[in-house]
C-alpha positions in Angstrom: -3.8 25.7 48.3 -7.5 25.8 47.7 -9.4 27.4 44.8 -10.2 30.5 46.8 -6.5 31.1 47.6 -5.5 30.6 43.9 -8.1 33.2 42.8 -6.9 35.7 45.3 -3.4 35.1 44.3 -4.4 36.4 40.9 -5.7 39.5 42.6 -2.4 39.7 44.4 -0.8 40.0 41.0 -2.8 43.2 40.4 -1.2 44.7 43.5 2.2 43.9 42.0 1.2 45.8 38.9 0.2 48.8 41.0 -3.4 48.5 40.0 -4.8 48.0 43.5 -3.2 48.3 47.0 -2.6 45.5 49.5 -5.3 46.9 51.7 -7.8 45.8 49.2 -6.8 42.2 49.3 -7.4 39.7 52.1 -5.6 36.5 51.1 -7.1 34.7 54.1 -10.7 35.1 53.1 -12.7 31.9 53.3 -15.4 30.6 50.9 -18.5 32.6 51.1 -21.2 34.0 48.7 -18.9 36.4 47.0 -19.8 39.5 49.1 -16.2 39.6 50.5 -15.1 40.7 47.0 -17.5 43.6 46.9 -15.1 46.1 48.6 -12.3 45.1 46.3 -14.5 45.3 43.2 -15.7 48.8 44.4 -12.2 50.0 44.8 -11.2 48.7 41.4 -14.1 50.7 39.9 -13.3 53.8 41.9 -9.7 53.7 40.6 -10.9 53.4 37.0 -9.6 49.9 36.4 -13.0 48.3 35.9 -12.5 48.3 32.1 -9.1 46.7 32.2 -9.3 43.2 30.7 -6.5 41.8 33.0 -8.2 43.1 36.2 -11.6 42.0 35.0 -10.5 38.4 34.3 -9.0 38.1 37.8 -12.3 39.4 39.3 -14.4 37.0 37.2 -12.2 34.1 38.3 -12.6 35.0 41.9 -16.4 35.5 41.6 -16.5 32.1 39.8 -14.9 30.3 42.8 -17.5 31.8 45.1 -20.3 30.7 42.7 -21.3 34.4 42.0 -22.1 33.9 38.3 -24.2 37.1 38.1 -21.4 39.2 39.5 -18.9 37.6 37.1 -21.2 38.3 34.2 -21.5 42.0 35.3 -17.7 42.3 35.2 -17.5 40.6 31.8 -20.1 42.8 30.1 -18.7 46.0 31.8 -15.2 45.5 30.3 -14.7 47.7 27.2 -12.0 45.5 25.6 -12.3 41.7 25.9 -9.4 39.6 24.8 -9.2 35.8 24.4 -8.4 35.3 28.1 -11.5 37.3 29.1 -13.8 35.3 26.9 -12.3 32.0 28.1 -12.6 33.2 31.7 -16.3 33.8 31.5 -16.9 30.6 29.6 -15.0 28.7 32.3 -17.1 30.5 35.0 -20.3 29.3 33.4 -19.0 25.8 32.9 -17.7 25.5 36.5 -21.0 26.6 37.9 -23.1 24.3 35.8 -24.5 27.0 33.5 -23.8 24.8 30.5 -26.1 26.4 28.0 -24.8 29.9 28.8 -21.3 28.6 28.3 -22.1 27.3 24.9 -24.0 30.4 23.8 -21.0 32.6 24.9 -18.6 30.3 23.0 -20.8 30.8 19.9 -20.8 34.6 20.4 -17.0 34.5 20.8 -16.6 32.7 17.4 -19.0 35.1 15.7 -17.0 38.2 16.7 -13.9 36.6 15.4 -11.9 35.2 18.3 -10.2 31.9 17.7 -10.6 29.5 20.7 -7.4 28.1 22.3 -6.8 24.9 24.2 -8.0 26.4 27.5 -11.2 27.5 25.9 -11.9 24.0 24.6 -11.3 22.5 28.0 -14.2 24.6 29.4 -16.4 24.2 26.4 -16.0 20.5 26.4 -17.0 20.4 30.1 -20.0 22.5 29.3 -20.9 20.3 26.2 -20.7 17.1 28.2 -22.8 18.6 31.0 -25.4 19.8 28.5 -25.3 16.3 26.8 -26.0 14.6 30.1 -28.8 17.0 31.0 -30.5 16.6 27.6 -30.2 12.8 27.8 -31.9 12.8 31.2 -34.6 15.3 30.2 -35.5 14.4 26.6 -33.1 11.8 25.3 -31.7 14.0 22.5 -28.5 16.0 22.5 -29.5 18.9 20.4 -33.2 19.2 21.0 -34.3 22.7 21.7 -30.9 24.3 21.1 -30.6 27.2 18.6 -28.4 26.9 15.5 -25.5 28.9 17.0 -25.2 26.8 20.1 -25.6 23.6 18.1 -22.8 24.7 15.7 -20.6 25.3 18.7 -21.4 21.9 20.2 -20.7 20.2 16.9 -17.3 22.0 16.6 -16.3 20.9 20.1 -17.3 17.3 19.5 -15.5 17.2 16.2 -12.2 18.6 17.7 -12.5 15.9 20.4 -12.7 13.2 17.7 -16.4 12.5 18.3 -17.7 12.9 14.8 -20.6 10.5 15.3 -21.9 12.8 18.1 -21.4 15.8 15.8 -23.3 14.1 13.1 -26.2 13.3 15.5 -26.5 17.0 16.2 -26.3 17.8 12.5 -29.1 15.4 11.6 -31.3 16.7 14.4 -30.8 20.4 13.5 -33.7 21.6 11.3 -32.4 25.1 10.5 -28.8 24.5 9.4 -26.8 27.4 8.1 -23.5 27.5 6.1 -21.6 27.4 9.4 -23.3 24.1 10.3 -22.2 22.5 7.0 -18.7 23.9 7.2 -18.3 22.7 10.8 -19.0 19.2 9.7 -16.9 19.3 6.6 -13.9 20.7 8.5 -14.4 18.2 11.2 -14.3 15.3 8.8 -11.2 16.8 7.0 -9.4 17.3 10.3 -10.1 13.7 11.4 -8.8 12.4 8.0 -12.2 11.1 6.8 -11.9 12.6 3.4 -14.7 10.6 1.8 -17.3 11.7 4.3 -16.1 15.3 3.8 -16.6 15.0 0.0 -20.0 13.3 0.4 -21.2 16.1 2.8 -19.9 18.8 0.4 -22.0 17.3 -2.4 -25.0 17.1 -0.1 -24.4 20.8 0.7 -24.6 21.7 -3.0 -27.8 19.6 -3.4 -29.4 21.6 -0.6 -28.3 24.8 -2.4 -26.3 26.1 0.6 -23.8 28.7 -0.5 -20.2 27.4 -0.2 -17.7 29.8 1.5 -14.0 30.3 1.7 -13.9 27.8 4.6 -15.9 25.2 2.5 -13.7 25.4 -0.5 -10.3 25.4 1.3 -11.4 22.4 3.4 -12.8 20.3 0.6 -9.8 21.1 -1.6 -7.6 19.7 1.2 -9.7 16.5 1.1 -9.2 16.2 -2.7 -5.4 16.7 -2.2 -5.3 14.0 0.3 -7.2 11.6 -1.9 -5.2 12.7 -5.0 -8.7 13.1 -6.6 -8.0 15.4 -9.5 -11.4 15.1 -11.2 -13.5 16.2 -8.2 -10.8 18.9 -7.5 -11.1 20.3 -11.0 -14.9 20.4 -10.6 -14.5 22.2 -7.3 -12.2 24.7 -9.1 -15.1 25.3 -11.6 -17.4 26.0 -8.6 -15.0 28.5 -7.2 -14.9 30.4 -10.5 -18.7 30.5 -10.7 -19.0 31.8 -7.2 -16.1 34.3 -7.6 -14.0 32.6 -4.9 -11.2 31.5 -7.3 -9.3 34.8 -6.6 -9.7 34.5 -2.9 -6.2 34.0 -1.6 -7.1 31.2 0.9 -9.0 29.3 -1.8 -6.3 29.9 -4.4 -3.7 28.5 -2.0 -5.9 25.4 -1.6 -6.1 25.0 -5.4 -2.3 25.2 -5.7 -1.9 22.5 -3.0 -4.7 20.3 -4.6 -3.3 20.4 -8.1 0.3 19.8 -6.9 -0.7 16.8 -4.8 -3.0 15.4 -7.5 0.0 15.4 -9.9 -0.9 18.4 -12.1 1.9 20.8 -11.2 1.4 22.9 -14.4 -2.2 23.7 -13.3 -0.9 24.6 -9.8 1.5 27.1 -11.5 -1.3 28.5 -13.6 -3.4 29.2 -10.5 -0.3 30.7 -8.8 0.3 33.1 -11.8 -3.3 34.2 -11.9 -3.5 35.3 -8.3 -3.9 39.1 -7.8 -2.2 38.9 -4.4 -0.1 36.2 -2.7 0.9 35.6 0.9 3.7 33.4 2.3 1.3 30.4 2.1 1.0 30.9 -1.7 4.8 30.9 -2.2 5.3 28.0 0.2 2.6 25.9 -1.6 4.3 26.5 -4.9 7.8 25.7 -3.6 6.7 22.5 -1.8 4.6 21.5 -4.9 7.7 21.7 -7.1 9.7 19.9 -4.5 7.4 16.9 -4.3 7.5 16.6 -8.1 11.3 16.6 -8.0 11.5 19.9 -9.9 14.2 21.3 -7.7 15.3 24.0 -10.1 11.7 25.4 -10.3 11.3 25.3 -6.5 14.5 27.2 -5.9 13.6 29.7 -8.7 10.3 30.4 -7.0 12.2 30.8 -3.7 14.5 33.4 -5.2 11.5 35.4 -6.7 9.8 35.2 -3.4 12.7 37.0 -1.7 12.9 39.5 -4.6 9.2 40.4 -4.1 9.9 41.2 -0.5 8.0 38.2 1.0 10.0 37.0 4.0 10.5 33.2 4.1 9.4 31.3 7.2 10.3 27.9 8.6 7.8 26.2 6.2 9.5 27.9 3.2 12.8 26.3 4.2 11.1 22.9 4.7 10.1 23.1 1.0 13.6 24.4 -0.1 15.5 21.7 1.8 13.2 19.0 0.7 13.7 20.1 -2.9 17.5 19.9 -2.4 17.2 16.4 -0.9 15.0 15.1 -3.7 17.6 16.3 -6.3 20.7 15.4 -4.3 22.0 19.0 -4.1 24.2 18.6 -1.1 26.2 21.8 -1.2 23.2 24.0 -1.9 21.1 22.3 0.8 23.9 22.8 3.4 24.1 26.5 2.3 20.4 27.0 2.6 20.4 25.3 6.1 23.1 27.7 7.2 21.4 30.7 5.7 18.1 29.8 7.4 19.8 30.0 10.8 22.2 32.8 10.3 20.4 35.1 7.9 16.8 34.6 9.0 17.2 33.6 12.6 15.0 30.5 12.1 15.7 27.7 14.6 15.7 24.3 12.7 12.7 22.1 13.5 12.3 18.4 13.0 11.4 18.7 9.3 14.6 20.7 8.6 16.7 18.1 10.3 14.9 15.3 8.6 15.6 16.8 5.1 19.3 17.3 6.0 19.7 13.8 7.4 18.1 12.4 4.2 20.3 14.7 2.0 23.5 13.7 3.7 22.7 10.1 4.0 21.4 9.7 0.4 24.7 11.2 -0.8 26.5 8.5 1.1 27.6 10.6 4.1 25.9 8.3 6.7 28.4 9.2 9.4 27.7 13.0 8.9 24.0 12.3 9.0 24.4 10.4 12.3 26.6 13.2 13.7 23.9 15.8 12.8 21.3 13.8 14.7 23.7 13.8 17.7 23.9 17.6 17.6 20.2 18.2 17.7 19.5 20.3 20.9 16.4 18.3 21.9 15.8 14.6 21.8 15.7 13.5 18.1 12.2 12.6 16.9 11.0 9.4 15.3 10.9 11.3 12.0 14.6 12.0 12.0 15.6 8.4 12.9 13.3 7.2 10.1 15.1 9.3 7.6 18.4 7.7 8.7 16.9 4.2 8.6 15.6 4.9 5.1 19.1 5.9 3.7 20.6 2.9 5.6 18.2 0.7 3.6 19.3 2.4 0.3 23.0 1.9 1.1 22.5 -1.4 2.9 24.3 -0.2 6.1 23.3 -3.0 8.4 24.9 -1.8 11.6 23.7 1.9 11.5 20.3 0.6 10.2 20.0 -1.6 13.3 20.8 1.3 15.6 18.3 3.6 13.9 15.6 0.9 14.1 16.3 0.4 17.8 15.9 4.2 18.5 12.6 4.3 16.6 11.2 1.2 18.3 12.1 2.6 21.8 9.7 5.4 21.0 7.1 3.5 18.9 7.4 -0.2 19.6 4.5 -1.0 17.2 5.9 0.9 14.2 5.3 -1.4 11.3 7.4 0.4 8.7 10.5 0.2 10.9 10.2 -3.6 11.3 9.8 -3.9 7.5 12.7 -1.7 6.6 15.0 -3.5 9.1 13.9 -6.8 7.7 14.6 -5.5 4.2 18.1 -4.5 5.1 18.8 -7.9 6.5 17.2 -9.6 3.4 19.4 -7.5 1.0 22.4 -8.6 3.0 21.1 -12.2 2.8 21.0 -12.4 6.6 17.9 -14.7 6.5 18.2 -15.6 10.2 17.9 -12.0 11.2 15.0 -11.6 8.8 13.2 -14.4 10.5 14.0 -12.9 13.9 12.4 -9.5 12.9 9.4 -11.2 11.4 9.0 -13.3 14.6 9.2 -10.1 16.7 6.5 -8.6 14.5 4.3 -11.6 15.1 4.8 -11.6 18.8 3.9 -7.9 19.0 0.9 -8.3 16.7 2.5 -5.9 14.1 1.4 -6.6 10.5 3.1 -5.5 7.3 1.2 -2.9 5.3 0.6 -4.5 1.8 1.6 -2.6 -1.3 -1.5 -0.7 -2.5 -2.0 1.4 -5.7 -5.1 3.1 -7.0 -6.2 5.0 -10.0 -9.3 7.2 -10.7 -11.2 6.5 -13.9 -14.5 8.2 -14.8 -15.3 9.1 -11.2 -14.5 5.6 -9.8 -11.4 4.8 -7.8 -9.9 1.3 -8.6 -7.6 -0.2 -5.9 -5.0 -2.9 -6.5 -2.8 -4.8 -4.0 0.3 -6.8 -4.7 -0.7 -10.2 -6.2 -4.4 -9.1 -6.3 -6.6 -11.3 -8.5 -10.0 -9.9 -7.3 -10.6 -7.1 -9.8 -13.4 -7.8 -12.2 -11.2 -7.0 -15.2 -8.4 -9.3 -14.0 -8.3 -11.4 -17.2 -7.6 -8.5 -19.5 -5.2 -7.0 -17.0 -3.2 -10.3 -17.0 -3.3 -10.2 -20.8 -1.9 -6.7 -20.8 0.8 -7.6 -18.3 2.0 -10.5 -20.5 2.1 -8.1 -23.5 4.1 -5.6 -21.5 6.5 -8.3 -20.3 7.2 -9.3 -23.9 7.6 -5.7 -25.2 9.9 -4.6 -22.3 12.1 -7.7 -22.8 12.6 -6.8 -26.4 13.5 -3.3 -25.3 16.2 -4.6 -23.0 14.4 -5.2 -19.7 16.3 -7.4 -17.2 14.6 -8.1 -13.9 16.2 -6.5 -10.8 15.8 -9.1 -8.1 16.9 -6.7 -5.3 13.2 -5.7 -5.1 12.3 -9.2 -4.0 13.1 -9.6 -0.4 12.3 -13.3 -0.1 14.4 -16.4 -0.4 12.9 -18.0 -3.6 13.9 -19.2 -7.1 14.6 -16.6 -9.9 11.6 -17.5 -12.0 9.3 -17.2 -9.0 10.9 -13.8 -8.2 10.1 -12.5 -11.7 6.5 -13.6 -11.4 6.3 -11.8 -8.1 7.7 -8.6 -9.6 5.0 -8.5 -12.4 2.1 -8.5 -9.9 3.3 -5.5 -7.9 0.3 -3.2 -7.3 1.6 -0.3 -9.5 2.0 -2.6 -12.5 -1.6 -3.9 -12.0 -2.9 -0.4 -11.9 -0.9 0.6 -14.9 -2.1 -2.4 -17.0 -5.7 -1.4 -16.0 -5.1 2.2 -17.0 -3.7 1.2 -20.4 -6.8 -0.8 -21.1 -9.4 1.7 -19.8 -8.1 5.1 -20.6 -7.9 6.8 -24.1 -4.7 6.3 -26.1 -2.2 9.1 -25.6 -3.9 10.4 -22.4 -1.9 10.9 -19.2 -2.0 8.2 -16.6 -2.0 9.0 -12.9 -1.4 6.3 -10.2 -1.0 6.7 -6.4 1.0 4.2 -4.4 1.1 3.9 -0.6 4.7 2.7 -0.4 8.0 3.7 -2.1 8.2 2.5 -5.7 10.7 -0.4 -6.1 13.8 -0.2 -8.3 12.5 -2.9 -10.7 9.1 -1.2 -11.2 10.8 2.1 -11.7 13.0 0.8 -14.5 10.1 -1.1 -16.1 7.8 1.8 -16.2 10.4 4.0 -17.8 10.5 1.5 -20.6 6.7 1.2 -20.8 6.3 5.0 -21.1 8.5 4.8 -24.2 6.8 1.7 -25.6 3.2 3.0 -25.3 4.1 6.6 -25.8 2.2 7.8 -22.8 3.1 10.1 -19.9 2.8 8.1 -16.6 2.7 9.9 -13.3 3.1 7.9 -10.1 3.0 9.4 -6.7 4.6 7.1 -4.1 4.9 7.8 -0.4 7.9 10.2 -0.9 7.3 12.1 -4.1 6.0 12.2 -7.7 7.6 10.4 -10.6 6.9 11.6 -14.1 7.7 8.9 -16.7 7.9 9.9 -20.3 9.9 8.7 -23.4 11.9 6.3 -21.3 13.0 8.8 -18.6 11.8 9.8 -15.2 11.7 13.3 -13.7 13.6 12.0 -10.6 16.7 11.3 -12.7 16.8 7.8 -11.0 17.5 9.6 -7.7 14.8 8.9 -5.1 
C-alpha cells in the first residue's frame, strides 16, 4: 500500500465516524498535485467539520502526501482547537516536504503554547533538524547561523534528547542572544545525559551572566547535586531559591527534598517538606523514598499513613518507596501486606520495582524458594533487575545453585554485565570453589569484561577527593597511612577481629588483613578524620556495597572518635554513631 492509499485510509475513518460520506472519498486516487482533495475538503467545510482536529489532521496528512504544504497549512491554522496530534501532523508535513526551518519554528511555537512533544513529534523534528543541519553546512558551514533564538532552542533540545550534546553546545556557543530557555535547555540536556558536572558548570556560568534561574533550572540542577551527592553546592542552590522566592515552588521544593535525602541530610529534607505550603504526590513520594534509602522504615511508613489521611492517593511510585522501606528493615509481614493492598485496594499492577523489592525482602529473610516462586509468577518475562535481586540475596546466603541459575538468566539478557560475573565469582569464592572462581574470571577475560574497582569519595571545602581500593596516589597518603595505623591499633583495643569473608581471594591471613585496611571507604574516612573539624559529621559515598568488615570497623571507629559517619553505598545510607549503625546490621 502506497502513501496515498494510507492517507486516504485515514479519510475513510472519517466516513466510519459519520463525518463525511463515502461519496466524498475516492480510495483509488493516484498521486497528483493535491487538487483531487479539494472536493473532499470543500464538503468537510460545508458540513461544518473544518474545525474538527481529527478531521483536520487527516486532511493535513493527505495534503502532505501530495506535497501541498500550503493547503495543509491552511487546514492547520483554520482549526479552532489543535491537539498534540494536530501539531505533530503539521510538523511532519513540513519535515516530509523539506520545509525544515518551518518545521523547527512550528516546533518552537508548540513548546511556547505549552504542548509537550511526544516520540512521534521528535521523529519529525529530528528529520527537520538533520535536514537543516545539512543545508547550513552546505551553505555557510555553521549549524545555527542565522536562526532565531526560538528555533535554535528547539534544535538544541532535539539534539540533546538524541544524545548529541556536542552539537547542542555548538549551537549554544554560536547563539548571541541566549535567553533563559537556552540555558535551561542545555542544563536539562546535560542532566538527562548523566553529565552532572557539565550541568553544574553551566549553571554557575548562567549565574555569572546574570540570567534569571527558573523552576526548570533549579529542579534540574538539584537533580545533578543529588546524583553527585554534592551537599555543599546543593545547600548553596537552596539559598539561591530562597533569594529568588522559588523555595516555596512545589517542583523546586520536591527537588530540594530529593537532593537533601540523597546527599545524606534527611533531617533537612524533612524540614523542607514541613515548610511546604502545598504538597503533591511527588512531595510525599520523595519523603517516603528518602526515609527508605536511609533505612528509617518507621518514618517512611508513618509518612505514608499521613499521606493517606490527608487524602493524597498513593501511586505506583509511593509503593516502590514503601516496599523498599520494608525490604531495608526486613519487615516481611508488613511488606507482603502492603504488596497485597497495592493490588487489591488501589488497583495498581505490580511493576518491576515492586517485584524487585519483594524478591529482595523474601530472599533477605531466607525465603529463597518463595522469592524464586514469585519470579516464576510474574506475568511478563522477568527483567534483569529482578534476577539481580535474587542473585544478591543468594550471595548473602551463599546459595550456590540458585545463584548460578540467577546469574545465567541475567547473562542471557546482558552477557557483558560486570556485576553479575563478580557476584557469581564471590559466591564461588565464599564457598571456596576456587576452580569455579577461575572459570568465571577466565570468562570475564574472554568477553573483555572488567571488574569495577571499589571507589569512595568525599567532598571537602568544595573539592571532591576520590579513593580506590589500595590507592597510594593521593597527595596526603603519608598522613592517611598514619591515621589508618592509629585506627587499627584503637579498634583492636576495642575488640576488633578481622572478618575475612570480605576478602575473596586465596591468600594468607596477614595479607588478607592488610587488604581490608586499604578498602576505599577506610582511606576516605582516614582522610576525613585528618582534614575535617573535630566533632563534625563525615559523609562518604561508595560505588559498591559496603563490606561486612568495613561495616563492623566503622561502627567501632564512630565510637572511638566520637563522630557521626554517614556512608552511602550502592544500596542505601548507613548512619554510624556511638558504635551503632542505623541499618541495625541488616543490609
